[in-house]
N, C-alpha and C positions, 0 to 999 in steps of 0.2 A: 483554145487559147494556147499560145506557145509557152512551154515551160522554160525555166532558166537553163536546165541542162540542154534542152533542145537548142537554145540560142547559142550556148557555148560551143556546141558541136558544129553548128553552121558557120560560126565566126572563125573557125580554123582556116587560116589563109593558105595559099599555095606555097608561099615561102616557108611557112611553118611545117607543112607536110614534107617539103623537100629537105628541110633541116633534119627531121626525124629519119628520112630515107638515107640522107648522107651519113648520119650517125650510125645507122644499121650497117651501111656499106663499109664504113670505116672500121667498124668492129669486126666485120667478116675479113677485111683486108689484114687487120692486125693479127687475127687468128691464123691466117694463111702464112704469115711471115715465119712462123715456127717451123713450117715444112720446107723452107728454102735453105739451102746450104749456107754455112757461116759466111762464105765469101760473098753471098748475094744479100745479106741482111742489110736493112735500111740504116742500121746504126753505123755501118762502115762507110756510108756515103757522106760526102761533105754537105753542110747545111744548104748551100746554094743549089745543089742538085736536087735535094729533097723538096725545097720550096718550089722549084720549077715543075716537079712532077705533080705536086698538089694543085698548082695553078692550072695545069693542063689537063687535069682529070675531068672527064665528062660524066656528070651525074645524071641519072635517069630522071625523066619528067614524072609528074604525078600519075599520069596514065600508064607510063612504062613501069612504074613501081607498083601499080595495081593497088593504090590506096583506096580502101572502101569507105565511102561516106555513109554513115547510118541513115536509114530512112526515118521519116517522122514517127512512124509506128514503133520502130526500134528505139529511137531516142526516148519516146514517151514510156516505153516498157522499162528502160533503165531508170527513168525518173520515178515511176511507180514503185519499182523495186527498192529504190533508195528510201522513199517515203515509208514503205512498208517496214523496211529494216529499222528506221527510226522509231516507228510506232511500237514495233515488237520490243525494241530496246527499252522503251518507256514502261511497257507492261512487265518486262523482266525486272526492271528496277523496283517497281511497285511490289512484285511478288517477293523480291529479296527483302524489302522493308517489312512486309507482313510476316515473313519467316523469322526475322530478327525480333519483331514485336512478340510473337508467340514464345520465342526462346526466353525473352526477358521476363515475361509473365510466368513462365514455367519456373524460372529460378526463384522468383518472389514467392510463388505458391508453395514450392518445395520447402523453402526455409520457414515460411509462415506456419505451415502445417506441422513441421517437425518441432518448432520452438527453438531448439538449439541443434545444430548439425555440423559435422566435420566435413572437410573437403573430400575425404575418402568416401563418405556416405553420399555426397552429392554426385560424385563420379559414378558410384554404383547405381543410383537411381536414374541418372542420365543414360547410362548404357541400356537400361530397360525401358526408356521413355518412348512413347509413340511419336514424339516430335524429333527424335534422333534419327532422321532419315539417312544420315551418313553412316550410321551404325558405328559411331566412335566409341571406344572403350572408356574414354575419360572426357570430362567436360573441357579440359584444357585450362592450364593455369593463366595464360595470357588472356584468353577469352573471358574467364571468370572475373578477373579484376577489371577488364575493360567494360564488361556488361554491368558489373556492380556500379561503376561510375556513371554509366549511361542511365541506369535505373534511377539513380539519385537525381540526375539532371532532368530527366523526362517526367518522373512521377513524384519526386520528392521523398522517395522511400530510401532510407539509409540502411545499408547492410553493414553491421559491425562485427568485429572479431574479438572474442575473449582469448587473449594470448596465453593465459594459464591453462585453459582447457583446449585451445585451438578449435573452438566451435564458433560458428557463425549464427547470427540471429538478426531480427529486424528491430531497429530502434523505434521508440515512440509507438508502441502497440496501441496505446490509448487513442491516438489520432487515427490509427488504422481502423479501429472498431467503431469509431463514432460516425462513420459514413463518409461520403465523398468518393473521389476517384479511386483512392487506395482500396477501400472496402469493395467498391464495385469491381475493380480489376481482379481482386482475389476471389470474390464470390463467382463472378462470371467464368473465370478460367477454371476454378475448382470444379464447377458443374460440367464444363466442357471436357475437362480431363477425366472426370469420373465416367462420362458417357463413352469416351473413346476407349477407356479401359474395360468398360462393361462388356464389350463384344456382342454376344448374342442378346444382350438386354436392350440394344438400341431400339428395337421395334416396340418395346414395352415402356419406353420413356418418351413421352410426347411433349413437344415444345410449341409455343405460339410462334407462328412465322414472323420473321423480322424483315421489314422492307429493305430493298436494295440500298446500297450506299455505304455499307460498313467497310467495303474494300478501300474507301478513300480515307479511312481513319488514320492509318499509318503516315501517309504523306502530309496530312493536315497537322498531325501532332508534331512531325519533324519541322514543318514550316513555322509553326507557332514557337517552337523551342529555338530555332535559328533566326527568327525575326525576318522571314522572307515572305513576300507576297505570293499569292496563288493566282494562276490563270484558270478561271472557272467557266465552264459551259453549263448554263442553268436553264431548265425548262419549267416555267410557271404554268400552273393549271389553266389560267385564264388567257394565256398567250399561245398562238398557233405554232410559233417557231422558238427554238432555244436562243438564248442570248449569252454572249461571251464577254467577260470583263475581268479586270484585275481586282483582287480582294485581299485586304489585310486581315488575316485570321486572328480574332481576339480570344474566343473560348468556344468550347463544345458543351452541349447539353443533351441529355437523354430525357424524352418524355413519351410515355405510352409506346414503348418499343421503337420509337423513331429518334434518330440522331439529328441534331440541329447544330449548325455552325453560325456563330455570331461574328460579324466582321464589318469592316468599313469598305464599301466599294469605291474604287477610284473615280468612277463616272458620276458619282453624286457627292462632290466635295462640299456642297453647300449644306448638307445635312449634319447636324451635330451628333445625333444618336446613331449607333451602328444598326445594321439590318440583320435579320434572322433568315437563314437559308436551310431548308430540309435536305439532308444528304441523299435521300432517295429520289430527289428531283434533279440531282446533278448528273449530267451526261458524261462529263470528263473533267479532269482536274490535273494540274501539273504545277510544280514549284518553279518559281522564277528566281533570278539573281537580284531582283529589285528588293531592297530592304524596306522595312517599316519599323516604326517605333511604337511600342504599346503605350497608349496614353496613361500617364501616371494617375489620373483621376478616375480611370475606369476600373471598377471592381465587379467581377462576374456575379458574385453572390448578391451584392446590392442591386445589380441590374435586374435580377429576377426576384428580389425579396418580396415584392408586393404582388407578384403574378402567380396565377395558376397555370402551370406549364409554360408555354412560350408565347402565349397571346399577350401582346402589349398594346391592344387597341385602346385600353384604359390603363393609365399608369398611377393614378392617385389612389392610395389605399384608404379604406374607410372601415368602420365597424359593421360587421355582418353577424346577425344572430339567427340561429336556426333551432328548431325543436323537432326531434325525431323520436320514433317509437323505440322501445327498449330493444327490440330485435335488430332494427337498423343501426342503433347506436353501437352495437358490438362490432359491426363492420367498419364504421367510421372511426371508432376508438382504436382498433388494431391496425387499420390502414388509414392514417390521417390524410385529410384532403389537402391541407396546407401546413407549412411549418409554424404558422401563428396560431394554430388550432388549440383552444383551451376548453375543457369541459367545465362549465359553470355549475351545472345542476344534474343530479342523477338520482332516479328512483326506479321503482318497479315498472312504471308505465312509460316513462320517457326520459330523455336527456336533452339538455340545452348546451349547444356548442357556440363558441364565439370565435370569430376570425378578424384579423386585421389584414384586409386583402383588397385588391382592385377588382371590382365586380365586372369582369370581362365576359364576353359571350361564352367562352369555354368554361368559365367558372359557373355561370348560370346553367349551362347544359349539364354540368356535373351534378348540380343540385336537382335538376329536373328528373334525372334518371331514377331517383328514389321515389318518384310519384307521390301518392297520397300518404306515404309514411314520413314525409318531411314537410315542415311548415316554416316559411320564412317569417321571422318576427321583426327584424330590422335589417336595413332602413325601410321606411314606409313606402317609398317609391318602388322598391324592389318587391315588397309584399304585394303592392297593387298590380305590378306586372305579372306576378304568379296568379293572382286572383283572376285577372282578365284571361290569362292563358287557360285556366281551369274552366272558365265560362265557354271559351271557344271549343275546348275539348268536349264539354258536355253537349254542345250543339252538334258537334261532329258525330258523336256516338249516340245521339238521341234516337229513341224508338220510332218516332214519327218519320224521321228522315230515312230510316232503314226501309220502311215500307213504301216510300214514295217512288 
C-alpha cells in the first residue's frame, strides 16, 4: 500500500521542482553579486534593464538540475522513520508522566511520614532521594507549589502550611488513614521507597509479582482528571485479535494485584452500565482531545458496593450467612472478605459471619477455597449448591475410582 508521504513525493510536479531550482539559482546569483565591483551591481541598473535580464534568463530543466526523485523504498523508509519518531515521542511522554507521578507521591510520603516538615528539610531529603535523578540540591520553590496544587487536584490530598512555624503537613489525616486511594498511595510508595533505600536488602525482601499494565496508570489518571477520552487497544482472553476503541474513563480499582479500569466504550452507546477492563490486557493506550462528561449519577463506591472484587455477573445483593471453624475465623476476621462483613457469633469452636453481597462466581470461589472449614447456612439455594459440589468431589476422590 502506498503511504501518504509516498504520494506526496510522487505528486511533486516538474514546475514545482523547477521553482525550487530557480530559487536555488537565484540565491547563488545574489551571493555572487557581492563579488562584482560597485559599478556592476544590479542595484545601479534601471528597473527596465533588470526586468529584461530576468525574463531572458534560461533556467535548467529538471534533468539538468539533477533533481533526485526518491524511490519507493526510500519514501517508505522516511515514512517508517516518521512513525517510529511519533511512537517514541508517545513513550517519552508516558515516561515523563510516570516520573512526575513518582515525584508527587514522594512529596506526599515525605510530609506524611514527618508529620510536620519545613521547606528546608524537604530540600535536604530530596537531595538524598533515589528519585532525584537530576541530582538537584533543592526541590525548587516553583516546583513545590505547582506539585502541591497537582496533588490536591489529582488525589484530593491537601498540603497546608502553618505560617507561625513555617511547617507543612497534610490536612484531614483521618481520611488518609481510613483507606481508599490516599492510604494506598502512601503505603505502596512507602514500601517501594523503603526497598530502594535498603540497597543490599533487595534480595531478601520478596514481593508478589504484579501483572503488566501499571505503566498505563499515569495517563489514565490524567485523562480522568482532564475529562478526556482514551483510545484503547484491548485483548480479550476469548478473542484471537485485539480490538481498538474510544473509552471514557470513569474510575480505577485494584483487586488481587490486578488493576481494572471502569469506563463507557463509545462503540456500545446502547448500554447503560459501564464496562470493566483489566489493565494487564491492554496492549496500548493514548489520550485523545475528545472530551467526555462524567455522569452525575455514577458513584464508584456504589457501583462496587455489593460486589466481591470486579465481578458484576450478579448485581443484586442478598444476605449470606457462613459458619467457619475457630482457626479459619481468625483469617476472615483479620482480612475481611467484604465491606459488609459482620461477625454475629463467636465461640471456641466456630464463628458465624453475615454478608450483604451479590453471590457472584468470584464470591462463591472465595468461599470454596476454605474447603471443609466453612459451611454455608444461607441462602438455601447456595447451601444446596455447595452440598452438590461436595458430593461431586466425594465421587471424584472416591477409593473405588482410584483403583479403576
